[in-house]
C-alpha positions as CSV (number, residue, x, y, z in Angstrom):
1,M,53.9,-2.6,3.0
2,T,56.9,-2.7,5.2
3,A,57.0,-4.6,8.5
4,K,56.8,-1.4,10.5
5,T,54.4,1.3,9.4
6,E,54.0,4.5,11.3
7,V,50.3,5.5,11.4
8,P,49.0,8.3,13.6
9,K,46.9,7.1,16.6
10,N,43.7,8.8,15.3
11,S,44.3,7.2,11.8
12,R,44.6,3.8,13.4
13,R,41.3,4.3,15.2
14,L,39.6,5.3,11.9
15,I,41.1,2.4,10.1
16,K,39.9,-0.1,12.7
17,Q,36.4,1.6,12.8
18,Y,35.8,1.3,9.1
19,S,36.2,-2.2,7.9
20,S,36.6,-1.3,4.2
21,W,39.7,0.7,5.1
22,N,41.1,-2.0,7.4
23,S,41.1,-4.6,4.6
24,C,43.4,-2.3,2.5
25,F,46.5,-2.9,4.6
26,L,48.9,-5.9,4.4
27,H,51.9,-6.1,6.8
28,V,54.6,-8.6,6.0
29,V,56.5,-9.6,9.2
30,S,59.5,-11.9,9.3
31,Q,60.2,-14.1,12.2
32,Q,63.7,-12.7,12.4
33,D,62.8,-9.0,12.3
34,P,62.9,-7.3,15.8
35,L,61.4,-4.0,14.7
36,P,57.7,-5.0,14.7
37,R,58.1,-6.2,18.3
38,T,59.4,-2.9,19.6
39,L,55.8,-1.6,19.7
40,I,54.6,-4.4,22.1
41,S,57.6,-4.5,24.5
42,T,56.8,-3.9,28.1
43,N,60.3,-2.5,28.6
44,I,59.4,0.7,26.8
45,S,58.7,3.7,29.2
46,P,56.0,4.8,29.1
47,P,54.4,1.5,27.8
48,T,52.8,1.7,24.4
49,E,49.1,0.9,23.7
50,Y,49.8,-0.4,20.2
51,K,46.9,-2.1,18.4
52,P,47.6,-3.8,15.0
53,F,45.4,-3.1,12.1
54,G,44.9,-4.7,8.7
55,T,46.2,-8.2,7.8
56,F,49.5,-9.5,9.1
57,L,51.4,-12.1,7.0
58,F,53.9,-13.9,9.3
59,C,56.9,-15.4,7.4
60,S,59.2,-18.1,8.8
61,E,62.9,-18.5,7.7
62,R,61.9,-21.5,5.6
63,G,59.6,-19.3,3.4
64,R,56.3,-20.5,4.8
65,C,53.7,-18.0,6.0
66,A,50.4,-17.6,7.8
67,S,47.9,-14.7,7.8
68,F,45.9,-13.3,10.7
69,E,43.5,-10.3,11.0
70,D,42.4,-10.2,14.6
71,S,44.5,-7.6,16.5
72,E,44.7,-9.6,19.8
73,S,45.9,-12.7,17.9
74,I,48.5,-10.7,16.1
75,L,49.9,-9.3,19.3
76,E,50.2,-12.8,20.7
77,L,51.9,-14.1,17.6
78,L,54.3,-11.1,17.4
79,K,55.6,-12.2,20.8
80,A,55.5,-15.9,20.2
81,T,57.1,-16.0,16.7
82,Y,60.1,-13.9,17.7
83,S,60.8,-15.8,20.9
84,E,60.8,-19.1,19.0
85,V,63.9,-18.0,17.0
86,P,67.1,-19.1,18.8
87,G,69.5,-16.3,19.7
88,N,67.0,-13.4,19.3
89,Q,67.8,-10.5,21.5
90,N,65.7,-7.8,23.1
91,P,64.0,-6.0,20.2
92,N,64.8,-2.7,21.8
93,Q,68.5,-3.3,21.7
94,G,70.4,-2.4,18.6
95,S,69.1,-0.7,15.4
96,Q,69.7,-3.3,12.7
97,F,67.1,-3.4,10.0
98,F,65.9,-6.6,8.4
99,D,66.1,-6.9,4.6
100,Y,62.8,-8.2,3.3
101,E,64.0,-8.7,-0.3
102,E,64.6,-12.4,0.2
103,V,61.3,-12.9,2.0
104,V,59.4,-11.4,-1.0
105,R,61.4,-13.7,-3.4
106,Q,60.4,-16.7,-1.4
107,L,56.7,-15.7,-1.3
108,H,56.8,-15.4,-5.1
109,R,58.4,-18.8,-5.4
110,N,56.0,-20.5,-3.0
111,E,52.7,-18.9,-4.1
112,I,51.8,-21.9,-6.4
113,C,53.5,-24.6,-4.4
114,K,51.4,-27.0,-2.3
115,D,52.1,-26.9,1.5
116,S,53.8,-30.1,2.6
117,T,53.2,-29.5,6.3
118,T,51.9,-32.6,8.1
119,L,50.0,-32.3,11.3
120,V,48.4,-35.2,13.2
121,L,45.0,-34.0,14.7
122,E,42.4,-35.8,16.7
123,P,39.3,-37.0,14.8
124,D,37.0,-34.5,16.4
125,T,39.2,-31.5,15.8
126,Q,37.2,-28.6,14.3
127,P,38.2,-27.1,10.9
128,L,39.1,-23.7,12.3
129,L,41.3,-25.2,15.0
130,A,42.9,-27.4,12.5
131,G,43.6,-24.5,10.2
132,I,45.2,-22.4,12.9
133,S,47.3,-25.4,14.0
134,T,48.6,-25.8,10.5
135,Q,49.4,-22.1,10.2
136,L,51.3,-22.0,13.6
137,V,53.4,-24.9,12.5
138,A,54.1,-23.3,9.1
139,I,55.6,-20.2,10.7
140,G,57.8,-22.2,13.1
141,L,55.9,-22.5,16.3
142,R,56.9,-26.1,16.8
143,Q,55.6,-26.5,20.3
144,H,54.3,-29.9,21.4
145,Q,50.7,-30.3,20.1
146,E,49.3,-30.9,23.6
147,Q,51.0,-27.8,24.9
148,Q,49.6,-25.7,22.0
149,R,46.1,-26.9,22.8
150,H,46.3,-25.4,26.3
151,T,48.2,-22.1,25.5
152,L,48.5,-20.2,22.2
153,L,46.3,-22.5,20.0
154,P,43.0,-22.3,21.8
155,K,43.4,-18.6,22.6
156,T,44.1,-17.8,18.9
157,E,41.2,-20.0,17.8
158,R,38.8,-18.1,20.2
159,Q,40.0,-14.7,19.1
160,E,39.8,-15.5,15.4
161,R,36.2,-16.9,15.8
162,Q,35.1,-13.7,17.6
163,A,36.7,-11.6,14.8
164,A,34.9,-13.7,12.2
165,I,31.5,-13.1,13.9
166,W,32.2,-9.3,14.1
167,K,33.3,-9.1,10.5
168,R,30.1,-11.0,9.4
169,Q,28.0,-8.4,11.2
170,I,30.0,-5.6,9.7
171,F,29.7,-6.9,6.1
172,D,26.0,-7.8,6.4
173,P,24.3,-4.6,7.5
174,S,21.0,-5.5,5.9
175,K,19.9,-7.4,9.0
176,K,20.2,-4.2,11.1
177,L,18.4,-2.2,8.5
178,N,15.5,-4.7,8.6
179,D,15.5,-4.2,12.4
180,M,15.2,-0.5,11.9
181,K,12.1,-1.1,9.7
182,I,10.4,-2.6,12.7
183,N,10.9,0.6,14.7
184,M,9.6,2.6,11.7
185,A,6.5,0.4,11.6
186,Q,5.9,1.3,15.3
187,L,6.0,5.0,14.4
188,E,3.6,4.5,11.5
189,W,1.1,3.1,14.0
190,Y,1.6,6.1,16.2
191,K,1.1,8.3,13.2
192,K,-2.2,6.6,12.4
193,L,-3.5,6.9,16.0
194,S,-2.7,10.6,16.1
195,K,-4.5,11.1,12.8
196,D,-7.6,9.4,14.1
197,K,-7.7,12.0,16.9
198,G,-7.6,14.9,14.4
199,T,-4.2,16.1,15.5
200,G,-1.5,14.6,13.4
201,Y,1.6,12.9,14.8
202,Y,3.7,16.1,14.6
203,D,1.4,18.1,16.9
204,S,0.6,15.1,19.1
205,Y,4.3,14.7,19.8
206,K,4.9,18.4,20.2
207,N,2.0,18.8,22.7
208,E,2.7,15.5,24.4
209,T,-1.0,14.6,24.3
210,N,-0.6,10.9,23.6
211,T,0.2,8.2,26.2
212,G,2.4,6.5,23.6
213,D,4.8,9.4,23.4
214,L,7.3,7.7,25.7
215,D,7.5,4.7,23.4
216,V,8.0,7.1,20.5
217,V,11.0,8.6,22.2
218,K,12.5,5.2,22.5
219,Y,12.0,4.3,18.8
220,K,13.2,7.7,17.7
221,R,16.4,7.3,19.8
222,I,17.2,3.9,18.3
223,L,16.6,5.0,14.8
224,T,18.6,8.2,15.2
225,C,21.6,6.4,16.7
226,Y,21.6,4.0,13.8
227,W,21.3,6.5,11.0
228,E,23.7,9.0,12.6
229,E,26.4,6.3,12.8
230,L,25.7,5.0,9.3
231,V,25.7,8.4,7.7
232,A,29.0,9.3,9.5
233,E,30.6,6.1,8.2
234,V,29.5,6.7,4.6
235,D,30.6,10.4,4.8
236,K,34.1,9.5,5.9
237,K,35.0,6.5,3.8
238,P,36.2,6.7,0.2
239,Q,33.4,6.7,-2.4
240,K,33.1,6.1,-6.1
241,E,31.7,9.0,-8.0
242,G,27.9,8.8,-8.2
243,A,27.7,6.0,-5.6
244,T,27.5,7.7,-2.3
245,F,24.9,5.4,-0.8
246,R,23.4,2.2,-2.0
247,T,19.8,2.8,-3.2
248,R,18.2,0.5,-0.6
249,W,19.9,2.4,2.3
250,L,19.2,5.8,0.7
251,F,15.5,4.9,0.4
252,G,15.4,3.8,4.0
253,G,17.3,6.9,5.1
254,T,14.9,9.2,3.2
255,N,11.9,7.6,4.9
256,Y,13.6,7.9,8.2
257,R,14.4,11.6,7.6
258,R,10.8,12.4,6.6
259,M,9.3,10.5,9.5
260,I,11.7,11.5,12.4
261,E,13.0,15.0,11.6
262,P,9.5,16.5,12.2
263,L,9.7,15.0,15.7
264,D,13.1,16.8,16.3
265,I,11.5,20.0,15.0
266,A,8.6,19.5,17.4
267,E,11.1,19.2,20.3
268,Y,13.0,22.2,19.1
269,Y,10.0,24.6,18.9
270,R,8.4,23.2,22.0
271,S,11.4,24.5,24.0
272,G,10.8,28.0,22.6
273,R,13.6,28.2,20.1
274,S,13.5,29.5,16.5
275,D,15.2,29.2,13.1
276,Y,15.6,25.4,13.2
277,I,16.9,25.1,9.6
278,E,19.9,27.3,10.2
279,K,20.6,26.7,13.9
280,G,19.1,23.4,14.9
281,R,19.4,21.0,12.0
282,T,21.9,18.2,12.5
283,K,24.5,17.2,9.8
284,H,23.1,13.7,9.2
285,Y,19.8,15.1,8.1
286,K,21.5,17.5,5.7
287,L,23.6,14.8,4.2
288,L,20.7,12.4,3.7
289,E,18.8,15.2,1.9
290,Q,21.8,16.0,-0.2
291,W,22.4,12.4,-1.2
292,H,18.7,12.0,-2.0
293,N,18.7,15.1,-4.3
294,E,21.9,13.8,-6.0
295,D,20.2,10.5,-6.8
296,E,18.3,10.9,-10.0
297,K,16.1,7.9,-9.5
298,L,14.9,9.0,-6.1
299,A,14.9,12.8,-6.6
300,A,12.7,12.6,-9.7
301,S,9.1,12.6,-8.5
302,D,6.1,11.8,-10.5
303,P,3.1,14.0,-9.4
304,V,0.6,11.6,-11.1
305,S,1.7,8.6,-9.1
306,K,1.9,10.7,-5.9
307,K,-1.6,12.0,-6.5
308,A,-3.0,8.5,-6.4
309,N,-1.2,7.8,-3.1
310,V,-1.2,11.2,-1.4
311,E,-3.3,9.9,1.5
312,A,-0.6,7.5,2.7
313,S,2.4,9.7,1.9
314,L,5.0,11.4,4.0
315,T,5.8,15.1,3.3
316,D,8.7,15.3,0.9
317,D,10.3,18.2,2.7
318,S,11.3,17.0,6.2
319,C,11.6,20.6,7.3
320,F,8.0,21.5,6.4
321,W,6.9,21.9,10.0
322,A,9.9,24.2,10.8
323,R,8.7,26.5,8.0
324,V,5.2,26.4,9.5
325,E,6.5,27.3,12.9
326,E,8.5,30.2,11.5
327,A,5.3,31.4,9.7
328,R,3.5,31.3,13.0
329,I,6.3,33.4,14.6
330,S,5.9,36.0,11.8
331,C,2.2,36.1,12.4
332,K,2.7,36.6,16.1
333,L,5.2,39.4,15.6
334,L,2.9,41.2,13.1
335,R,0.0,41.1,15.6
336,N,2.3,42.6,18.2
337,G,3.1,45.6,15.9
338,E,6.8,45.4,15.1
339,S,8.7,48.4,13.5
340,S,7.9,49.1,9.9
341,V,11.1,47.5,8.6
342,L,10.5,44.3,10.4
343,T,6.8,44.4,9.5
344,E,7.7,44.4,5.8
345,N,10.2,41.5,6.3
346,H,7.6,39.4,8.0
347,K,5.0,40.2,5.3
348,A,7.5,39.1,2.7
349,S,8.3,35.9,4.6
350,L,4.6,35.0,4.8
351,I,4.0,35.6,1.1
352,E,7.0,33.4,0.4
353,F,5.6,30.7,2.7
354,E,2.3,30.9,0.8
355,A,4.1,30.2,-2.5
356,Y,6.0,27.4,-0.9
357,V,2.9,25.7,0.4
358,L,1.1,26.1,-2.9
359,G,4.0,24.5,-4.7
360,M,3.9,21.6,-2.3
361,L,0.2,21.1,-2.9
362,K,0.5,21.2,-6.7
363,N,3.1,18.5,-6.6
364,Y,1.3,16.4,-4.0
365,A,4.4,16.6,-1.9
366,V,2.8,17.2,1.4
367,T,0.7,14.9,3.6
368,P,-3.1,15.7,3.9
369,E,-2.5,15.6,7.7
370,I,-1.6,19.3,7.6
371,F,-5.3,20.0,7.1
372,L,-6.4,18.2,10.3
373,P,-8.4,20.6,12.5
374,K,-5.8,20.7,15.4
375,S,-2.7,20.8,13.3
376,S,-0.1,23.6,13.5
377,F,-0.7,24.4,9.9
378,M,-4.4,25.1,10.4
379,Q,-3.5,27.1,13.5
380,W,-1.2,29.2,11.3
381,W,-4.0,29.7,8.8
382,R,-6.4,30.9,11.4
383,E,-3.8,33.3,12.7
384,Y,-2.9,34.4,9.2
385,A,-6.6,34.9,8.3
386,E,-7.0,37.2,11.3
387,I,-4.1,39.3,10.2
388,I,-5.5,39.6,6.7
389,G,-8.9,40.5,8.1
390,K,-7.2,43.5,9.9
391,D,-5.6,44.7,6.6
392,V,-2.2,44.1,8.0
393,M,-1.1,42.5,4.7
394,G,-2.7,45.4,2.7
395,T,-6.2,46.4,1.7
396,A,-8.3,43.5,0.2
397,Y,-5.3,41.2,0.1
398,I,-6.1,37.9,-1.7
399,S,-4.0,35.1,-3.1
400,F,-4.6,31.7,-4.7
401,L,-3.8,29.9,-1.3
402,T,-6.0,32.2,0.8
403,D,-8.9,31.6,-1.7
404,L,-8.3,27.9,-1.5
405,M,-8.4,27.9,2.3
406,R,-11.4,30.2,2.6
407,N,-13.5,28.2,0.2
408,G,-12.7,25.0,2.0
409,R,-11.4,23.4,-1.3
410,Y,-8.4,22.1,0.6
411,S,-10.6,19.3,1.9
412,E,-10.5,17.7,-1.6
413,Y,-6.7,17.4,-1.5
414,A,-6.6,14.0,0.3
415,S,-8.6,12.4,-2.5
416,G,-6.2,13.8,-5.1
417,N,-8.4,16.6,-6.5
């Protein structure tokens, strides 16, 4: 890449935000080239807010070079390396371009040569400080060693150390993922407590009946912030075909979606709104579901293995409770006697909902908690049974699901029967 690269401000921000992009840029800067310094000059009106990105390879007139990645270190070195060359003029004066052909030739010649730079350091000098000292000397910053220690050298060392810590955090996201598992464990405990009360965690959160709801809000917020940010990063950065999300993170994201989205649905319908799937669902849930469905290993479900563990499972469809709420709205509108056209539409939606629930039960894709006495699903069934009893759905209406519910055979579902 040339010494001066024009990148739009928004693009620079994206490159800095996504570390995998930032590592793709290499800038070669000669000590004698004034153009890279025009962006940092305080004489420009209005002053620029230039922030370097990528790796900067600083080259001296003797063909030696040093590389830096931290933007603050780069800014300092852009000023210092240019001021060290005798006779340099204000970078804003004149329009002469520097020819990098000879610089590139020297880099090729020197790439296998051993650096002969000698630098006397104190015995207790740390390796990072020693390495930076060697690089500064290599690119022509021949200040007295004691003067370096109190000016550019310690400042550069501090900035590079902070950059290394930040990079290590960026490239090792597994620690943060493990932290998120702790918050998920807290929600699992909340789920268990709600189940013991015969309500289920969806309705407990919706009705705000548990004293632990405030803690749940905190855990939910932490998890949502983490996954929204991670999904946004994965969605924006370049991907290899068929490798959108590493399996470990996709598995964690799927569990998060199935655990947390029902709580968002509870908040949505608690406020009196409707049609969550079309109007209320956020992008990161849609993407997590899309990536899960595209992953053959995760999307392929085995009803036999799920049958054995149905008691401890989460509902596959994280929008299940939104469909329950819409079915309850249809029941309410049918009881209120809507026009004939709307009545038929609501009847059709309820029959469709029946088929959906039956399919979920056959595949053991729904948690047994839906059958808890105080759950919204059981409230829907009582409302639906009342409508059927009044012949609203048609004379002597019966279906496999209504028969299952009336006979109480749904109680065997938790045991896998």
